[in-house]
C-alpha positions as CSV (number, residue, x, y, z in Angstrom):
1,M,0.0,0.0,0.0
2,F,1.4,3.4,-0.9
3,E,0.3,6.8,-1.9
4,R,1.5,8.5,-5.0
5,V,2.1,12.2,-4.5
6,Q,2.4,14.5,-7.5
7,V,4.6,17.5,-6.9
8,G,3.3,20.5,-8.7
9,V,-0.4,19.6,-8.9
10,N,-3.0,22.2,-8.2
11,E,-4.9,22.5,-4.9
12,T,-8.0,20.7,-6.2
13,Q,-6.0,17.7,-7.3
14,Q,-4.3,17.6,-3.9
15,K,-7.5,17.5,-2.0
16,G,-9.0,14.9,-4.2
17,N,-6.0,12.5,-3.9
18,W,-5.2,13.0,-0.2
19,G,-8.4,11.8,1.4
20,A,-8.1,8.2,0.1
21,W,-4.8,7.6,1.9
22,G,-4.9,9.5,5.1
23,W,-1.7,11.4,4.6
24,G,-1.3,15.0,5.7
25,K,-2.2,17.8,3.3
26,R,0.5,18.2,0.6
27,A,1.9,21.4,-0.6
28,S,4.4,21.2,-3.5
29,K,7.5,23.4,-3.4
30,S,8.7,25.3,-6.4
31,I,11.7,23.9,-8.2
32,T,14.0,26.9,-8.8
33,N,15.8,25.3,-11.8
34,P,13.2,24.8,-14.6
35,S,15.6,22.3,-16.4
36,V,15.5,19.9,-13.5
37,A,13.2,17.0,-13.9
38,I,10.5,16.8,-11.2
39,L,10.0,13.5,-9.3
40,N,7.0,11.9,-7.8
41,L,7.4,10.7,-4.3
42,T,5.5,7.7,-3.0
43,F,5.0,6.8,0.6
44,S,4.3,3.5,2.4
45,R,4.1,2.7,6.1
46,E,6.0,-0.5,6.8
47,I,7.0,-2.7,9.8
48,P,10.5,-4.1,9.8
49,P,10.6,-7.8,8.8
50,N,10.8,-10.4,11.6
51,S,10.0,-7.7,14.2
52,G,7.1,-9.6,15.7
53,E,3.3,-9.0,16.0
54,F,3.2,-7.0,19.2
55,V,4.9,-4.1,20.9
56,N,5.2,-5.6,24.4
57,S,8.4,-3.7,25.4
58,P,9.9,-0.3,24.9
59,E,12.4,-1.9,22.5
60,D,9.6,-3.3,20.3
61,Y,8.0,0.1,20.1
62,L,11.3,1.8,19.2
63,K,11.9,-0.7,16.5
64,K,8.4,-0.4,14.8
65,S,7.1,3.1,15.4
66,N,7.1,6.2,13.2
67,L,8.7,4.5,10.2
68,V,7.9,5.6,6.6
69,K,9.4,4.4,3.3
70,I,9.8,7.1,0.7
71,S,10.6,6.2,-2.9
72,V,11.3,7.9,-6.3
73,C,12.5,4.7,-7.9
74,E,9.8,4.5,-10.6
75,D,10.3,8.0,-11.9
76,V,14.1,7.7,-11.7
77,Q,14.1,4.5,-13.7
78,N,11.9,6.0,-16.3
79,L,14.0,9.1,-16.6
80,L,17.2,7.1,-16.9
81,K,15.8,5.7,-20.1
82,V,16.1,9.2,-21.6
83,Y,19.1,10.6,-19.6
84,P,22.5,9.1,-19.8
85,Q,23.3,6.4,-17.2
86,Y,24.9,8.0,-14.1
87,D,26.1,6.8,-10.8
88,L,23.5,8.9,-9.0
89,N,23.6,10.3,-5.5
90,F,20.4,10.9,-3.5
91,E,20.2,13.6,-0.9
92,W,17.1,13.4,1.4
93,S,16.3,16.4,3.5
94,F,13.6,16.2,6.2
95,E,12.0,19.2,7.9
96,K,9.4,19.8,10.5
97,K,6.2,21.6,9.4
98,E,7.8,24.8,10.6
99,K,10.6,24.4,8.0
100,V,13.1,23.5,10.7
101,L,15.7,21.1,9.2
102,L,15.7,17.8,11.1
103,K,18.1,15.7,9.0
104,T,19.9,15.3,5.7
105,I,20.8,11.8,4.5
106,Q,23.1,11.0,1.6
107,S,22.3,7.7,-0.2
108,K,22.9,5.7,-3.3
109,N,19.4,4.4,-3.2
110,C,16.3,5.7,-4.9
111,S,14.2,4.9,-1.7
112,I,14.8,5.4,2.0
113,V,13.2,4.2,5.2
114,W,13.1,7.1,7.7
115,K,12.1,7.0,11.3
116,A,10.4,10.2,12.3
117,P,11.4,11.6,15.8
118,F,7.8,12.0,16.7
119,Q,4.3,11.9,15.2
120,G,3.2,14.9,13.2
121,N,3.7,16.8,10.0
122,F,6.9,16.7,8.0
123,S,8.3,17.6,4.6
124,V,10.9,15.9,2.5
125,T,13.0,17.0,-0.4
126,V,15.1,14.6,-2.5
127,S,17.8,16.0,-4.8
128,V,19.4,13.6,-7.3
129,K,22.9,14.7,-8.3
130,D,26.0,13.4,-10.2
131,P,28.8,11.6,-8.3
132,D,30.6,14.9,-7.7
133,H,27.4,16.5,-6.3
134,S,28.0,19.3,-8.8
135,E,25.0,18.9,-11.1
136,L,21.4,18.6,-10.0
137,F,19.5,16.2,-12.3
138,F,16.2,15.5,-10.6
139,Q,14.3,16.9,-7.6
140,G,11.1,16.2,-5.7
141,S,9.4,17.5,-2.6
142,S,6.3,16.8,-0.6
143,E,4.7,17.2,2.8
144,F,3.4,14.1,4.7
145,K,2.0,13.1,8.1
146,I,3.1,10.4,10.5
147,I,0.3,8.9,12.6
148,D,0.5,5.6,14.5
149,Y,-2.3,4.1,16.6
150,W,-1.4,2.4,19.9
151,I,-3.7,-0.1,21.6
152,V,-3.0,-1.6,25.0
153,S,-4.5,-4.6,26.7
154,I,-3.8,-5.3,30.3
155,G,-5.4,-7.5,33.0
156,D,-6.1,-11.0,33.9
157,S,-7.2,-14.3,32.4
158,F,-10.5,-12.9,31.0
159,A,-8.4,-10.5,28.8
160,S,-5.7,-13.0,28.0
161,G,-7.9,-15.7,26.4
162,E,-7.5,-18.4,29.1
163,G,-9.2,-21.6,28.0
164,N,-8.7,-20.8,24.3
165,P,-5.2,-21.7,23.2
166,D,-4.1,-20.8,19.6
167,K,-3.6,-24.6,19.1
168,N,-5.3,-27.2,21.2
169,L,-5.1,-30.9,21.9
170,L,-8.3,-31.7,20.0
171,A,-7.4,-30.2,16.6
172,D,-3.6,-29.9,16.7
173,K,-2.5,-32.6,19.1
174,K,-0.5,-29.9,21.0
175,V,-1.1,-26.8,22.9
176,E,0.3,-23.5,21.7
177,W,-0.1,-20.0,23.2
178,I,1.3,-16.6,22.3
179,D,2.7,-16.7,25.9
180,G,2.5,-20.1,27.6
181,S,3.2,-18.7,31.1
182,C,0.3,-16.2,30.8
183,H,-2.0,-18.4,28.7
184,R,-2.3,-15.5,26.3
185,S,-3.9,-16.3,22.9
186,R,-5.3,-14.8,19.7
187,K,-8.8,-15.9,20.8
188,S,-9.5,-13.3,23.4
189,W,-11.9,-10.4,23.2
190,T,-9.1,-7.9,23.4
191,Y,-7.2,-9.5,20.5
192,F,-10.5,-9.6,18.4
193,V,-11.0,-5.8,19.1
194,Y,-7.4,-5.2,17.9
195,E,-8.0,-7.2,14.8
196,K,-11.1,-5.3,13.9
197,L,-9.5,-2.0,14.5
198,E,-6.4,-2.8,12.5
199,K,-8.7,-3.7,9.5
200,Y,-10.7,-0.5,10.1
201,S,-7.6,1.7,10.2
202,R,-5.6,-0.3,7.7
203,K,-4.1,2.9,6.2
204,T,-2.5,3.7,9.5
205,L,-0.1,1.5,11.4
206,T,-1.7,0.1,14.6
207,H,0.6,-1.1,17.4
208,F,-0.7,-3.5,19.9
209,T,0.7,-3.9,23.4
210,Y,-0.9,-7.2,24.5
211,I,0.2,-8.2,28.0
212,P,-2.7,-9.5,30.2
213,C,-1.8,-12.6,32.1
214,A,-3.8,-15.4,33.7
215,G,-3.6,-15.1,37.5
216,A,-2.7,-11.4,37.4
217,S,-4.1,-9.0,40.0
218,V,-3.5,-5.3,40.6
219,D,-0.9,-6.1,43.3
220,H,0.6,-9.1,41.5
221,G,1.5,-8.4,37.8
222,I,-0.7,-5.4,36.8
223,L,0.5,-2.6,39.0
224,D,3.2,-4.3,41.1
225,S,5.6,-7.1,40.2
226,E,8.5,-8.6,42.2
227,N,10.8,-10.0,39.6
228,S,10.1,-8.0,36.4
229,L,8.3,-5.0,35.0
230,S,4.6,-5.0,35.8
231,Q,2.1,-4.5,33.0
232,M,1.7,-0.9,33.9
233,D,5.4,-0.4,34.0
234,V,5.7,-1.6,30.4
235,V,2.9,0.8,29.3
236,E,4.5,3.7,31.1
237,E,7.9,3.0,29.5
238,I,6.4,3.0,26.0
239,M,4.4,6.1,26.8
240,K,7.6,7.9,27.7
241,I,9.0,7.1,24.3
242,R,5.8,7.9,22.4
243,G,5.2,11.1,24.3
244,K,1.6,10.4,25.1
245,G,-0.6,7.6,26.3
246,P,-2.4,4.9,24.3
247,D,-5.2,5.6,21.9
248,L,-7.2,2.8,23.5
249,L,-6.7,0.9,26.7
250,L,-8.6,-2.4,27.2
251,M,-8.6,-4.1,30.5
252,S,-10.3,-6.8,32.6
253,V,-9.4,-6.6,36.3
254,G,-10.9,-7.6,39.6
255,G,-11.5,-11.3,39.5
256,N,-8.2,-12.3,41.1
257,D,-8.2,-9.3,43.4
258,V,-11.5,-10.3,45.0
259,G,-10.4,-14.0,45.0
260,F,-12.9,-15.4,42.4
261,S,-11.0,-18.7,42.1
262,D,-11.3,-19.3,45.8
263,I,-14.9,-18.1,45.8
264,L,-16.0,-20.4,42.9
265,G,-14.1,-23.3,44.4
266,R,-15.9,-23.0,47.7
267,L,-19.3,-22.5,46.1
268,L,-18.8,-25.6,43.9
269,L,-17.9,-27.6,47.1
270,G,-20.8,-26.2,49.0
271,N,-18.5,-24.6,51.6
272,S,-19.9,-21.0,51.6
273,R,-20.4,-20.3,55.3
274,S,-16.8,-19.1,55.9
275,L,-16.7,-17.5,52.5
276,F,-19.4,-14.9,53.2
277,N,-17.8,-14.0,56.5
278,S,-14.9,-12.6,54.6
279,I,-16.6,-11.2,51.5
280,Q,-16.9,-7.6,52.8
281,M,-13.1,-7.5,53.3
282,R,-12.5,-8.9,49.8
283,L,-14.8,-6.2,48.3
284,F,-13.0,-3.5,50.3
285,F,-9.7,-4.7,49.1
286,L,-11.0,-4.8,45.5
287,S,-12.2,-1.2,45.8
288,H,-8.8,-0.1,47.2
289,E,-6.9,-1.8,44.4
290,L,-9.1,-0.3,41.6
291,E,-8.5,3.1,43.1
292,R,-4.7,2.5,42.9
293,L,-5.0,1.3,39.3
294,G,-7.2,4.2,38.4
295,E,-4.8,6.8,39.7
296,K,-2.0,5.2,37.7
297,I,-4.1,5.1,34.5
298,K,-4.9,8.8,34.9
299,L,-1.2,9.6,34.4
300,L,-1.3,7.8,31.1
301,K,-4.1,10.0,29.8
302,P,-5.4,7.4,27.3
303,S,-7.8,8.6,24.6
304,Q,-10.3,6.0,25.6
305,D,-10.2,3.1,28.2
306,L,-12.7,0.3,28.3
307,F,-13.3,-2.0,31.2
308,Q,-15.0,-5.4,30.8
309,I,-17.5,-6.2,33.6
310,G,-16.8,-9.7,35.0
311,N,-19.2,-12.6,34.8
312,S,-20.2,-15.8,36.5
313,N,-22.8,-18.4,35.8
314,L,-23.2,-19.6,39.4
315,R,-26.5,-18.3,40.7
316,L,-25.4,-17.8,44.3
317,A,-22.2,-16.1,43.2
318,D,-24.1,-13.9,40.7
319,R,-26.7,-12.9,43.4
320,Q,-24.4,-12.2,46.3
321,I,-20.9,-11.6,45.0
322,T,-20.7,-10.8,41.3
323,K,-23.3,-8.0,41.4
324,K,-21.4,-6.4,44.3
325,V,-18.1,-6.7,42.4
326,N,-19.7,-5.2,39.2
327,K,-21.2,-2.4,41.3
328,I,-17.7,-1.5,42.6
329,I,-16.3,-1.6,39.1
330,S,-19.1,0.6,37.8
331,E,-18.6,3.1,40.6
332,K,-14.8,3.3,40.1
333,S,-15.4,3.5,36.3
334,K,-17.6,6.6,36.7
335,F,-15.0,8.2,39.0
336,F,-12.1,7.6,36.7
337,N,-14.1,8.1,33.5
338,W,-13.6,4.6,32.2
339,T,-16.0,3.2,29.6
340,V,-17.7,0.1,31.1
341,V,-19.0,-2.8,28.9
342,E,-21.8,-3.5,31.3
343,K,-23.8,-5.9,29.0
344,V,-21.2,-8.7,29.2
345,P,-23.1,-10.7,31.8
346,E,-26.2,-10.8,29.5
347,I,-24.1,-12.9,27.1
348,F,-24.0,-15.7,29.6
349,K,-27.6,-15.7,30.8
350,T,-28.5,-18.6,28.5
351,G,-25.0,-19.9,28.0
352,G,-23.9,-21.3,31.4
353,V,-22.0,-24.5,32.0
354,C,-25.3,-26.5,32.1
355,S,-26.6,-25.0,28.8
356,S,-26.7,-27.2,25.6
357,T,-24.5,-24.6,24.0
358,P,-22.3,-23.3,26.9
359,L,-20.3,-20.2,26.5
360,I,-18.3,-21.0,29.7
361,R,-15.6,-23.6,29.6
362,T,-16.1,-26.6,31.9
363,S,-13.2,-28.3,33.8
364,Q,-13.5,-31.4,31.6
365,D,-13.4,-29.4,28.4
366,S,-10.4,-27.4,29.7
367,V,-8.5,-30.6,30.3
368,R,-9.4,-32.0,26.9
369,I,-8.5,-28.8,25.1
370,Q,-5.4,-27.5,26.9
371,G,-4.3,-30.4,29.2
372,D,-5.2,-28.7,32.5
373,S,-8.2,-27.2,34.3
374,S,-7.0,-23.6,34.2
375,G,-9.5,-22.8,31.5
376,A,-12.5,-23.8,33.6
377,L,-15.2,-21.2,34.1
378,H,-13.7,-18.9,31.4
379,P,-15.4,-17.7,28.3
380,V,-15.1,-19.9,25.2
381,E,-13.9,-18.4,21.9
382,D,-17.5,-17.6,20.7
383,A,-18.2,-15.7,23.9
384,H,-15.0,-13.7,23.4
385,R,-16.2,-12.7,20.0
386,K,-19.5,-11.6,21.4
387,I,-17.7,-9.5,24.0
388,A,-15.6,-8.0,21.3
389,D,-18.7,-7.0,19.4
390,L,-20.0,-5.3,22.6
391,V,-16.7,-3.4,23.0
392,W,-16.7,-2.4,19.3
393,K,-20.1,-0.7,19.8
394,K,-18.7,1.3,22.7
395,L,-15.7,2.7,20.9
396,D,-15.6,6.4,20.3
397,F,-14.2,6.3,16.8
398,Q,-14.1,10.1,16.3
399,S,-11.8,10.4,19.3
400,L,-9.9,7.1,18.7
401,L,-9.1,7.6,15.0
402,R,-9.0,11.4,15.2
403,V,-11.3,11.6,12.2
């Protein structure tokens, strides 16, 4: 995918061609020497080969962000059919919109991959000269815009895709995850949202920081971590490089903070008396942890953040625990201006573990699919797709895509 930019076209032509590609408004510069052939510049946004699918570290972001390939090869090759064959030198000069020179690069190549120092409007001029740099043969110039989208997914097993490995024991005879230690897969609602957004904004590079982890809680992996960077540490480090927060932050938090695994285990075993003696303390702790996370997220200043409401298909839990958890999440979301996807529990009203078409993974299915019971009581792939559809309807595209 690239955009052809014609230097020297009139304003009407500029407007007509610009909108289809999403580049910044172009303004052609006058070429002072009328005998110099004018070149067309083409632009394409590319990711370096073998650089991976995600930007899960500051190093990943530095490697992939703000890159643009600029080429005049087609015109130069056509012109060399008329002009004598020369060993040409290409001088690429980059400026900020305010005409402040950023960099000049000498090259033997008719194309160049340039990394912009930041997102914004730039101009480039290419001058093609003889080996001694004494005679100017060809020249071209154009303005362009660099915009990259950055999506972040943090949280626990409901955001990582637990219960839905990329390859499973039934179909592939082996289990494969994006990250085996976190049970992170391409079958989670957060990944499906990223896929849809990438297709929707295909003319702009979309970077995805995908770091939720099964078992993570605010004080263990999301906000704090003993042996490595926490999820929020990674996001903060990338934000420092980028100069601003993510365009979209997706998160599912709270289940492990309130102790859902212990809660569900006791309910399944019928041991609920001691459980409800401690539930108020669990809820108080959850409220405290969400406040800590909310204060940290405020510093990121994301364009939009969406919070998935948790779910459970156990009636007792749904009545006495899950509703209280969701109420706390909703209250904190209003306070911190998070967008809550509150209709998630409705997906599971007719798709519990006892349903003929369950949307919740059973322990037996989890063992058959991934070789362990960790995926039990987690959404199946179809449920994740339904959640992604709910999230998609919540997105503020005008803010997110800056259209």
